ROGU-715421 format. One record per residue (C-alpha): residue number from 1; residue in three letters; x, y, z. Coordinates in nm, 2 decimals. Example, Ala and Ser with C-alpha at 12.3 -4.5 7.8 and 13.67 -1.06 7.14 Angstrom:
2
R num residuo     px     py     pz
R   1     ALA   1.23  -0.45   0.78
R   2     SER   1.37  -0.11   0.71
end
This chain:
532
R num residuo     px     py     pz
R   1     UNK   3.85  -0.84   1.40
R   2     UNK   3.87  -0.92   1.78
R   3     UNK   3.51  -0.91   1.94
R   4     UNK   3.43  -0.67   2.20
R   5     UNK   3.80  -0.51   2.22
R   6     UNK   3.82  -0.17   2.31
R   7     UNK   4.11   0.02   2.14
R   8     UNK   4.23   0.38   2.06
R   9     UNK   4.22   0.54   1.74
R  10     UNK   4.60   0.60   1.62
R  11     UNK   4.73   0.95   1.62
R  12     UNK   4.87   0.90   1.28
R  13     UNK   4.51   0.83   1.12
R  14     UNK   4.42   1.07   0.86
R  15     UNK   4.05   1.13   0.80
R  16     UNK   4.00   1.34   0.49
R  17     UNK   3.65   1.45   0.40
R  18     UNK   3.53   1.42   0.04
R  19     UNK   3.25   1.53  -0.19
R  20     UNK   3.20   1.36  -0.51
R  21     UNK   3.58   1.24  -0.46
R  22     UNK   3.70   1.58  -0.41
R  23     UNK   3.83   1.72  -0.09
R  24     UNK   3.54   1.89   0.08
R  25     UNK   3.70   2.27   0.09
R  26     UNK   3.47   2.54   0.17
R  27     UNK   3.38   2.69  -0.15
R  28     UNK   3.28   2.33  -0.26
R  29     UNK   3.09   2.24   0.04
R  30     UNK   2.84   2.54   0.02
R  31     UNK   2.58   2.41  -0.24
R  32     UNK   2.60   2.74  -0.45
R  33     UNK   2.93   2.81  -0.46
R  34     UNK   3.00   2.44  -0.50
R  35     UNK   2.76   2.39  -0.82
R  36     UNK   3.01   2.69  -0.97
R  37     UNK   3.30   2.54  -0.88
R  38     UNK   3.23   2.18  -0.99
R  39     UNK   3.09   2.30  -1.34
R  40     UNK   3.34   2.54  -1.42
R  41     UNK   3.65   2.48  -1.24
R  42     UNK   3.68   2.07  -1.16
R  43     UNK   3.52   1.89  -1.42
R  44     UNK   3.70   2.08  -1.69
R  45     UNK   4.03   1.99  -1.50
R  46     UNK   3.95   1.62  -1.54
R  47     UNK   3.81   1.65  -1.87
R  48     UNK   4.12   1.81  -1.98
R  49     UNK   4.33   1.54  -1.82
R  50     UNK   4.13   1.28  -2.03
R  51     UNK   4.18   1.41  -2.33
R  52     UNK   4.55   1.47  -2.31
R  53     UNK   4.71   1.33  -1.97
R  54     UNK   5.08   1.40  -2.10
R  55     UNK   5.03   1.78  -2.08
R  56     UNK   4.91   1.73  -1.70
R  57     UNK   5.20   1.53  -1.67
R  58     UNK   5.46   1.75  -1.82
R  59     UNK   5.31   2.01  -1.62
R  60     UNK   5.34   1.87  -1.28
R  61     UNK   5.71   1.78  -1.37
R  62     UNK   5.75   2.16  -1.32
R  63     UNK   5.72   2.20  -0.96
R  64     UNK   5.64   2.58  -0.95
R  65     UNK   5.31   2.46  -1.11
R  66     UNK   5.20   2.22  -0.84
R  67     UNK   4.93   2.47  -0.78
R  68     UNK   4.81   2.50  -1.12
R  69     UNK   4.49   2.33  -1.27
R  70     UNK   4.70   2.01  -1.34
R  71     UNK   4.55   1.67  -1.24
R  72     UNK   4.76   1.42  -1.04
R  73     UNK   4.63   1.08  -1.06
R  74     UNK   4.86   0.94  -0.80
R  75     UNK   4.93   0.62  -0.99
R  76     UNK   4.55   0.55  -1.11
R  77     UNK   4.49   0.48  -1.49
R  78     UNK   4.26   0.65  -1.73
R  79     UNK   3.97   0.40  -1.67
R  80     UNK   3.98   0.50  -1.27
R  81     UNK   3.96   0.87  -1.39
R  82     UNK   3.69   0.80  -1.61
R  83     UNK   3.50   0.63  -1.37
R  84     UNK   3.55   0.88  -1.12
R  85     UNK   3.41   1.13  -1.39
R  86     UNK   3.10   0.95  -1.47
R  87     UNK   3.06   0.96  -1.08
R  88     UNK   3.10   1.31  -1.06
R  89     UNK   2.88   1.39  -1.30
R  90     UNK   2.59   1.14  -1.19
R  91     UNK   2.64   1.24  -0.81
R  92     UNK   2.68   1.60  -0.89
R  93     UNK   2.36   1.63  -1.14
R  94     UNK   2.16   1.88  -0.89
R  95     UNK   2.47   2.07  -0.84
R  96     UNK   2.55   2.11  -1.22
R  97     UNK   2.18   2.23  -1.28
R  98     UNK   2.21   2.46  -0.99
R  99     UNK   2.51   2.63  -1.18
R 100     UNK   2.33   2.66  -1.49
R 101     UNK   2.02   2.80  -1.32
R 102     UNK   2.26   3.09  -1.15
R 103     UNK   2.37   3.16  -1.50
R 104     UNK   2.03   3.19  -1.65
R 105     UNK   1.89   3.38  -1.34
R 106     UNK   2.21   3.64  -1.41
R 107     UNK   2.12   3.69  -1.77
R 108     UNK   1.74   3.73  -1.70
R 109     UNK   1.80   4.00  -1.45
R 110     UNK   2.07   4.20  -1.65
R 111     UNK   1.82   4.19  -1.97
R 112     UNK   1.47   4.27  -1.78
R 113     UNK   1.55   4.41  -1.43
R 114     UNK   1.62   4.78  -1.57
R 115     UNK   1.52   4.97  -1.26
R 116     UNK   1.12   4.89  -1.25
R 117     UNK   0.96   4.65  -0.98
R 118     UNK   1.13   4.32  -0.95
R 119     UNK   0.77   4.15  -0.85
R 120     UNK   0.69   4.01  -1.19
R 121     UNK   1.04   3.87  -1.24
R 122     UNK   1.01   3.61  -0.94
R 123     UNK   0.78   3.39  -1.17
R 124     UNK   1.08   3.33  -1.42
R 125     UNK   1.31   3.24  -1.14
R 126     UNK   1.48   2.90  -1.26
R 127     UNK   1.30   2.61  -1.05
R 128     UNK   1.61   2.51  -0.85
R 129     UNK   1.62   2.87  -0.73
R 130     UNK   1.24   2.91  -0.68
R 131     UNK   1.18   3.05  -0.30
R 132     UNK   1.57   3.02  -0.21
R 133     UNK   1.66   3.39  -0.33
R 134     UNK   1.52   3.74  -0.32
R 135     UNK   1.58   3.98  -0.64
R 136     UNK   1.75   4.30  -0.53
R 137     UNK   1.87   4.61  -0.66
R 138     UNK   2.19   4.80  -0.50
R 139     UNK   2.15   5.19  -0.44
R 140     UNK   2.29   5.21  -0.79
R 141     UNK   1.98   5.04  -0.95
R 142     UNK   2.19   4.74  -1.04
R 143     UNK   2.03   4.41  -1.00
R 144     UNK   2.13   4.11  -0.81
R 145     UNK   2.01   3.84  -0.58
R 146     UNK   2.09   3.69  -0.26
R 147     UNK   2.05   3.34  -0.13
R 148     UNK   1.83   3.20   0.16
R 149     UNK   2.13   3.01   0.26
R 150     UNK   1.95   2.79   0.51
R 151     UNK   1.76   2.65   0.23
R 152     UNK   2.00   2.61   0.00
R 153     UNK   2.12   2.36   0.24
R 154     UNK   1.78   2.19   0.23
R 155     UNK   1.79   2.17  -0.17
R 156     UNK   1.91   1.88  -0.39
R 157     UNK   2.24   2.04  -0.44
R 158     UNK   2.36   1.98  -0.08
R 159     UNK   2.44   1.63  -0.20
R 160     UNK   2.44   1.42   0.16
R 161     UNK   2.46   1.12  -0.03
R 162     UNK   2.81   1.22  -0.21
R 163     UNK   2.99   1.28   0.12
R 164     UNK   3.26   1.04   0.20
R 165     UNK   3.52   1.03   0.50
R 166     UNK   3.86   0.88   0.33
R 167     UNK   4.06   0.69   0.62
R 168     UNK   4.43   0.62   0.56
R 169     UNK   4.65   0.47   0.85
R 170     UNK   4.91   0.74   0.80
R 171     UNK   4.98   1.04   0.61
R 172     UNK   5.13   1.02   0.23
R 173     UNK   5.20   1.25  -0.04
R 174     UNK   4.88   1.41  -0.20
R 175     UNK   4.82   1.62  -0.48
R 176     UNK   4.69   2.00  -0.46
R 177     UNK   4.33   1.95  -0.35
R 178     UNK   4.16   2.20  -0.59
R 179     UNK   4.34   2.02  -0.91
R 180     UNK   4.33   1.63  -0.82
R 181     UNK   4.02   1.44  -0.71
R 182     UNK   4.10   1.20  -0.42
R 183     UNK   4.04   0.86  -0.58
R 184     UNK   4.01   0.53  -0.44
R 185     UNK   4.31   0.35  -0.34
R 186     UNK   4.44   0.02  -0.17
R 187     UNK   4.57   0.23   0.15
R 188     UNK   4.23   0.44   0.16
R 189     UNK   3.91   0.28   0.34
R 190     UNK   3.61   0.54   0.24
R 191     UNK   3.30   0.53   0.43
R 192     UNK   3.02   0.68   0.29
R 193     UNK   2.87   0.84   0.59
R 194     UNK   2.74   1.20   0.60
R 195     UNK   2.97   1.45   0.77
R 196     UNK   2.69   1.55   1.03
R 197     UNK   2.66   1.18   1.16
R 198     UNK   2.77   1.14   1.54
R 199     UNK   2.93   0.81   1.43
R 200     UNK   3.23   1.05   1.35
R 201     UNK   3.22   1.19   1.67
R 202     UNK   3.24   0.87   1.81
R 203     UNK   3.54   0.76   1.61
R 204     UNK   3.71   1.05   1.65
R 205     UNK   3.67   1.06   2.06
R 206     UNK   3.83   0.73   2.03
R 207     UNK   4.17   0.93   2.01
R 208     UNK   4.14   1.01   2.38
R 209     UNK   3.87   0.72   2.50
R 210     UNK   3.90   0.35   2.38
R 211     UNK   3.61   0.22   2.17
R 212     UNK   3.46  -0.12   2.10
R 213     UNK   3.60  -0.14   1.75
R 214     UNK   3.37  -0.44   1.60
R 215     UNK   3.05  -0.24   1.72
R 216     UNK   3.16   0.08   1.56
R 217     UNK   3.25  -0.08   1.22
R 218     UNK   2.91  -0.22   1.21
R 219     UNK   2.76   0.13   1.27
R 220     UNK   2.99   0.27   1.00
R 221     UNK   2.91   0.02   0.76
R 222     UNK   3.24  -0.12   0.70
R 223     UNK   3.19  -0.42   0.48
R 224     UNK   3.34  -0.75   0.63
R 225     UNK   3.62  -0.74   0.35
R 226     UNK   3.76  -0.42   0.50
R 227     UNK   3.73  -0.53   0.88
R 228     UNK   4.08  -0.60   0.90
R 229     UNK   4.20  -0.26   0.76
R 230     UNK   3.95  -0.08   0.98
R 231     UNK   4.08  -0.25   1.29
R 232     UNK   4.45  -0.17   1.15
R 233     UNK   4.35   0.20   1.23
R 234     UNK   4.35   0.13   1.62
R 235     UNK   4.56   0.02   1.89
R 236     UNK   4.61  -0.05   2.24
R 237     UNK   4.81   0.19   2.36
R 238     UNK   4.67   0.50   2.52
R 239     UNK   4.74   0.87   2.44
R 240     UNK   5.02   1.02   2.66
R 241     UNK   4.91   1.26   2.96
R 242     UNK   4.88   1.59   2.84
R 243     UNK   5.12   1.84   2.96
R 244     UNK   4.89   2.13   3.15
R 245     UNK   4.99   2.48   3.16
R 246     UNK   5.12   2.62   3.45
R 247     UNK   4.89   2.82   3.72
R 248     UNK   4.90   3.19   3.64
R 249     UNK   5.04   3.15   3.31
R 250     UNK   4.96   3.21   2.96
R 251     UNK   5.08   2.92   2.69
R 252     UNK   5.09   2.99   2.31
R 253     UNK   5.19   2.70   2.09
R 254     UNK   5.24   2.74   1.70
R 255     UNK   5.10   2.46   1.51
R 256     UNK   5.16   2.52   1.17
R 257     UNK   5.07   2.78   0.93
R 258     UNK   4.78   2.99   1.11
R 259     UNK   4.73   2.75   1.38
R 260     UNK   4.76   2.88   1.73
R 261     UNK   4.67   2.76   2.04
R 262     UNK   4.63   3.01   2.36
R 263     UNK   4.59   2.83   2.66
R 264     UNK   4.56   2.91   3.06
R 265     UNK   4.54   2.64   3.34
R 266     UNK   4.17   2.60   3.25
R 267     UNK   4.09   2.73   2.92
R 268     UNK   4.19   2.67   2.57
R 269     UNK   4.14   2.88   2.24
R 270     UNK   4.24   2.74   1.90
R 271     UNK   4.27   2.95   1.58
R 272     UNK   4.23   2.87   1.24
R 273     UNK   4.27   2.50   1.31
R 274     UNK   4.46   2.32   1.00
R 275     UNK   4.69   2.03   1.19
R 276     UNK   4.89   1.76   1.05
R 277     UNK   4.94   1.43   1.18
R 278     UNK   5.21   1.22   1.36
R 279     UNK   5.46   0.97   1.12
R 280     UNK   5.45   1.22   0.84
R 281     UNK   5.84   1.22   0.85
R 282     UNK   5.80   1.62   1.02
R 283     UNK   5.86   1.75   1.33
R 284     UNK   5.55   1.95   1.46
R 285     UNK   5.25   1.95   1.71
R 286     UNK   4.98   1.73   1.60
R 287     UNK   4.62   1.64   1.74
R 288     UNK   4.80   1.44   2.02
R 289     UNK   4.95   1.80   2.14
R 290     UNK   4.56   1.96   2.18
R 291     UNK   4.41   1.96   2.53
R 292     UNK   4.11   1.71   2.57
R 293     UNK   3.86   2.00   2.60
R 294     UNK   3.89   2.32   2.37
R 295     UNK   3.65   2.62   2.50
R 296     UNK   3.66   2.80   2.16
R 297     UNK   3.78   2.72   1.81
R 298     UNK   3.79   3.09   1.63
R 299     UNK   3.77   3.11   1.23
R 300     UNK   3.95   3.40   1.11
R 301     UNK   3.78   3.35   0.75
R 302     UNK   3.66   3.14   0.47
R 303     UNK   3.95   3.00   0.28
R 304     UNK   4.07   2.65   0.31
R 305     UNK   4.39   2.68   0.48
R 306     UNK   4.20   2.85   0.78
R 307     UNK   3.86   2.67   0.75
R 308     UNK   3.94   2.30   0.76
R 309     UNK   3.67   2.08   0.78
R 310     UNK   3.90   1.81   0.79
R 311     UNK   4.03   1.89   1.11
R 312     UNK   3.72   2.05   1.25
R 313     UNK   3.54   1.73   1.22
R 314     UNK   3.81   1.55   1.43
R 315     UNK   3.74   1.80   1.70
R 316     UNK   3.38   1.84   1.67
R 317     UNK   3.31   1.64   2.01
R 318     UNK   3.59   1.84   2.19
R 319     UNK   3.51   2.23   2.12
R 320     UNK   3.28   2.41   2.35
R 321     UNK   3.20   2.65   2.07
R 322     UNK   3.31   2.76   1.71
R 323     UNK   3.35   3.15   1.66
R 324     UNK   3.29   3.22   1.32
R 325     UNK   3.25   3.59   1.15
R 326     UNK   2.92   3.72   1.09
R 327     UNK   2.80   3.67   0.74
R 328     UNK   2.70   3.94   0.50
R 329     UNK   2.36   3.77   0.44
R 330     UNK   2.36   3.54   0.09
R 331     UNK   2.56   3.71  -0.15
R 332     UNK   2.74   3.42  -0.36
R 333     UNK   3.09   3.51  -0.32
R 334     UNK   3.05   3.54   0.06
R 335     UNK   2.88   3.23   0.20
R 336     UNK   2.77   3.19   0.60
R 337     UNK   3.05   2.99   0.78
R 338     UNK   2.76   2.93   1.08
R 339     UNK   2.51   2.77   0.81
R 340     UNK   2.78   2.56   0.68
R 341     UNK   2.91   2.43   0.99
R 342     UNK   2.56   2.38   1.12
R 343     UNK   2.45   2.18   0.80
R 344     UNK   2.75   1.96   0.86
R 345     UNK   2.66   1.86   1.22
R 346     UNK   2.79   2.16   1.43
R 347     UNK   2.54   2.26   1.72
R 348     UNK   2.76   2.53   1.89
R 349     UNK   2.85   2.78   1.66
R 350     UNK   2.85   3.19   1.72
R 351     UNK   2.86   3.46   1.51
R 352     UNK   3.09   3.75   1.61
R 353     UNK   3.03   4.08   1.41
R 354     UNK   3.33   4.35   1.42
R 355     UNK   3.40   4.47   1.74
R 356     UNK   3.21   4.21   1.92
R 357     UNK   3.34   4.03   2.22
R 358     UNK   3.28   3.67   2.32
R 359     UNK   3.39   3.58   2.70
R 360     UNK   3.52   3.26   2.76
R 361     UNK   3.60   3.28   3.14
R 362     UNK   3.68   3.51   3.39
R 363     UNK   4.00   3.71   3.20
R 364     UNK   3.99   3.51   2.88
R 365     UNK   3.79   3.64   2.62
R 366     UNK   3.82   3.69   2.18
R 367     UNK   3.75   4.04   2.05
R 368     UNK   3.65   4.03   1.66
R 369     UNK   3.84   4.34   1.47
R 370     UNK   3.79   4.45   1.11
R 371     UNK   4.01   4.29   0.83
R 372     UNK   4.10   4.46   0.53
R 373     UNK   4.29   4.28   0.25
R 374     UNK   4.36   3.92   0.11
R 375     UNK   4.00   3.89  -0.07
R 376     UNK   4.11   4.06  -0.42
R 377     UNK   3.87   4.39  -0.35
R 378     UNK   3.56   4.15  -0.36
R 379     UNK   3.26   4.26  -0.13
R 380     UNK   3.35   3.96   0.13
R 381     UNK   3.28   4.08   0.50
R 382     UNK   3.29   3.71   0.67
R 383     UNK   3.63   3.79   0.79
R 384     UNK   3.77   3.91   1.12
R 385     UNK   4.09   3.98   1.28
R 386     UNK   4.08   3.77   1.62
R 387     UNK   4.20   3.95   1.93
R 388     UNK   4.26   3.72   2.23
R 389     UNK   4.31   3.84   2.56
R 390     UNK   4.41   3.58   2.86
R 391     UNK   4.50   3.66   3.20
R 392     UNK   4.60   4.04   3.12
R 393     UNK   4.80   3.93   2.81
R 394     UNK   4.69   4.04   2.46
R 395     UNK   4.74   3.83   2.12
R 396     UNK   4.65   4.00   1.77
R 397     UNK   4.59   3.72   1.48
R 398     UNK   4.60   3.95   1.18
R 399     UNK   4.62   3.67   0.92
R 400     UNK   4.61   3.75   0.58
R 401     UNK   4.53   4.13   0.61
R 402     UNK   4.67   4.39   0.40
R 403     UNK   4.70   4.71   0.63
R 404     UNK   4.67   4.95   0.36
R 405     UNK   4.45   5.20   0.57
R 406     UNK   4.62   5.30   0.87
R 407     UNK   4.35   5.52   0.99
R 408     UNK   4.14   5.19   1.06
R 409     UNK   4.34   5.09   1.36
R 410     UNK   4.41   5.44   1.47
R 411     UNK   4.06   5.41   1.53
R 412     UNK   4.11   5.09   1.74
R 413     UNK   4.39   5.14   2.00
R 414     UNK   4.15   5.18   2.28
R 415     UNK   3.99   4.86   2.20
R 416     UNK   4.32   4.66   2.15
R 417     UNK   4.50   4.84   2.40
R 418     UNK   4.86   4.69   2.51
R 419     UNK   4.96   4.39   2.29
R 420     UNK   5.25   4.16   2.38
R 421     UNK   5.23   4.00   2.05
R 422     UNK   5.11   4.07   1.70
R 423     UNK   5.09   3.75   1.47
R 424     UNK   5.09   3.88   1.09
R 425     UNK   5.07   3.69   0.75
R 426     UNK   5.36   3.77   0.51
R 427     UNK   5.20   3.61   0.23
R 428     UNK   5.26   3.91   0.02
R 429     UNK   5.26   3.78  -0.34
R 430     UNK   4.94   3.58  -0.34
R 431     UNK   4.76   3.41  -0.63
R 432     UNK   4.51   3.60  -0.87
R 433     UNK   4.20   3.67  -0.80
R 434     UNK   4.03   3.43  -1.06
R 435     UNK   4.26   3.13  -0.89
R 436     UNK   4.02   3.13  -0.63
R 437     UNK   3.69   3.32  -0.73
R 438     UNK   3.69   3.25  -1.10
R 439     UNK   3.40   3.02  -1.11
R 440     UNK   3.19   3.26  -0.91
R 441     UNK   3.23   3.58  -1.12
R 442     UNK   2.91   3.71  -1.32
R 443     UNK   3.14   3.76  -1.61
R 444     UNK   3.51   3.71  -1.69
R 445     UNK   3.77   3.96  -1.57
R 446     UNK   4.05   4.08  -1.77
R 447     UNK   4.38   3.93  -1.70
R 448     UNK   4.56   4.25  -1.61
R 449     UNK   4.27   4.33  -1.33
R 450     UNK   4.29   3.96  -1.21
R 451     UNK   4.69   3.96  -1.17
R 452     UNK   4.64   4.30  -0.98
R 453     UNK   4.38   4.16  -0.74
R 454     UNK   4.54   3.92  -0.56
R 455     UNK   4.51   3.71  -0.25
R 456     UNK   4.78   3.89  -0.06
R 457     UNK   4.85   3.95   0.28
R 458     UNK   5.12   4.21   0.44
R 459     UNK   5.46   4.29   0.33
R 460     UNK   5.73   4.38   0.59
R 461     UNK   5.72   4.77   0.59
R 462     UNK   5.32   4.70   0.61
R 463     UNK   5.37   4.47   0.90
R 464     UNK   5.64   4.70   1.10
R 465     UNK   5.41   5.00   1.04
R 466     UNK   5.11   4.84   1.20
R 467     UNK   5.34   4.68   1.48
R 468     UNK   5.46   5.04   1.54
R 469     UNK   5.11   5.20   1.53
R 470     UNK   4.96   4.93   1.79
R 471     UNK   5.26   4.92   2.01
R 472     UNK   5.32   4.56   1.97
R 473     UNK   5.58   4.43   2.21
R 474     UNK   5.67   4.11   1.98
R 475     UNK   5.59   4.00   1.63
R 476     UNK   5.54   3.69   1.47
R 477     UNK   5.54   3.62   1.09
R 478     UNK   5.32   3.33   1.00
R 479     UNK   5.04   3.19   0.78
R 480     UNK   5.28   3.17   0.48
R 481     UNK   5.20   2.83   0.37
R 482     UNK   5.55   2.70   0.44
R 483     UNK   5.51   2.39   0.60
R 484     UNK   5.56   2.08   0.38
R 485     UNK   5.29   1.84   0.53
R 486     UNK   5.04   2.10   0.43
R 487     UNK   5.13   2.14   0.06
R 488     UNK   4.85   1.98  -0.07
R 489     UNK   4.61   2.21   0.13
R 490     UNK   4.83   2.58   0.07
R 491     UNK   5.01   2.50  -0.27
R 492     UNK   5.33   2.63  -0.12
R 493     UNK   5.65   2.53   0.07
R 494     UNK   5.93   2.68   0.25
R 495     UNK   6.17   2.82  -0.01
R 496     UNK   6.47   3.04   0.12
R 497     UNK   6.45   3.27  -0.16
R 498     UNK   6.10   3.30  -0.18
R 499     UNK   5.96   3.65  -0.16
R 500     UNK   5.76   3.59   0.15
R 501     UNK   6.06   3.45   0.34
R 502     UNK   6.25   3.75   0.21
R 503     UNK   6.02   3.98   0.37
R 504     UNK   6.03   3.80   0.71
R 505     UNK   6.38   3.84   0.74
R 506     UNK   6.34   4.19   0.64
R 507     UNK   6.04   4.25   0.91
R 508     UNK   6.30   4.09   1.19
R 509     UNK   6.57   4.35   1.06
R 510     UNK   6.29   4.64   1.10
R 511     UNK   6.17   4.55   1.41
R 512     UNK   6.50   4.49   1.54
R 513     UNK   6.62   4.86   1.46
R 514     UNK   6.37   4.97   1.74
R 515     UNK   6.45   4.68   2.00
R 516     UNK   6.17   4.49   1.88
R 517     UNK   6.20   4.11   1.88
R 518     UNK   6.05   3.93   1.56
R 519     UNK   6.07   3.62   1.43
R 520     UNK   5.93   3.38   1.14
R 521     UNK   5.73   3.09   1.27
R 522     UNK   5.79   2.75   1.12
R 523     UNK   5.71   2.40   1.21
R 524     UNK   5.60   2.44   1.56
R 525     UNK   5.69   2.68   1.83
R 526     UNK   5.61   2.79   2.23
R 527     UNK   5.61   3.05   2.45
R 528     UNK   5.50   3.10   2.81
R 529     UNK   5.39   3.46   2.92
R 530     UNK   5.31   3.54   3.32
R 531     UNK   4.98   3.65   3.41
R 532     UNK   4.95   4.02   3.48
end
């Protein structure tokens, strides 16, 4: 490795945050939800694979089963999978104990909390939860408990020592992140540095400003034998100059899925960042196409196709504030995004409650609107529909809503006002409730109920009705998991005969009948509006 040479991090470098070799998706990262997912979802997949690898191979030969609970070892042998399993069990001991203790607490409350005072029951709370939960009744006298979430991140179950960032020189095909661990491989450089370390900010800032590569390697603990591989992640060539926005204009760029950048000459608002890399064989915007400073990142809700620690970690030093929905206050299926982000090193996070506004600059602001849908009828409140206003223009991002109650937006017409564009998610099929939330449930749910309660968004008639109701001047269908470079995160990709794609075509027809433009966003798109 050349000494004292300052170089730029290549834009193609992939940086995946891992926890116990699993991709750090949000319901795994939170200690309490992660405990249940590790025990009841992830370990059984690995154990099932080791018992019958041929069954997993057969299942994955069918492309339509890609998002199922089938492990793809990516060429690793059984010994490597067995070693990974042992590491998960050992490194995740505190989580596994917590999962068992959550079950024990639930059972104790069902048996003993029958309407009387909870005070004597605190002495029977399992050790890992002592002092970290409050025992409560709801107004129907049903017992439950809520977590003091900041204390969960100070518990042994928040296993910082299990946090790894896996660096690769360029993107490569990957298995679905809910079903397959990210196993060590020759093309990966795994660095066991916790996510909250400022060293990651130094590394990712090198996309814009050169860094002393040998010094950074020493600080990150890169082994001598990995020095050349680390140095190969950098180059002498600086990034291309950023293409600025014209004065008195609003530029909107679609990056993929639900990631949209709204810019003026001197402000930038980035929504639900989940950003692909260069050199992946596809044409799209990447991190190279982001401005050097982003005033605000807005997260609409907690699902991993909208909250990507992988992307956020790479942008941490470039973001003014992260705006997240206000959490419900410690319920198991509804963790706090603010608490989680702060636990992994983000210092500037603000919660927005429904109808609250965050002002970014003169004539640029974000309003948090209510959100119904896509959460399978669970009481999950950490979700908003962002409304971004910029220089007199207004854009509503109805990511995964299911607008089954028109009266909601009838009550908000004065808040929303004139709407230049409605971005609406048309993932109208969705997965059943148990696909995501199964490990978190107190009791199993009947199969027919799980299939009926789906993680779905709007269909074309719903979206058209909403657009008419709000007077949207243009409609964009998006957030459908169509881009192939995101398949390992969304579980789907573009198929012309898929129902969401058919619904997007129908929405275009419905809007055209009343003279309103509509289109399906795919890959990348850009449009500029003059200020008004």
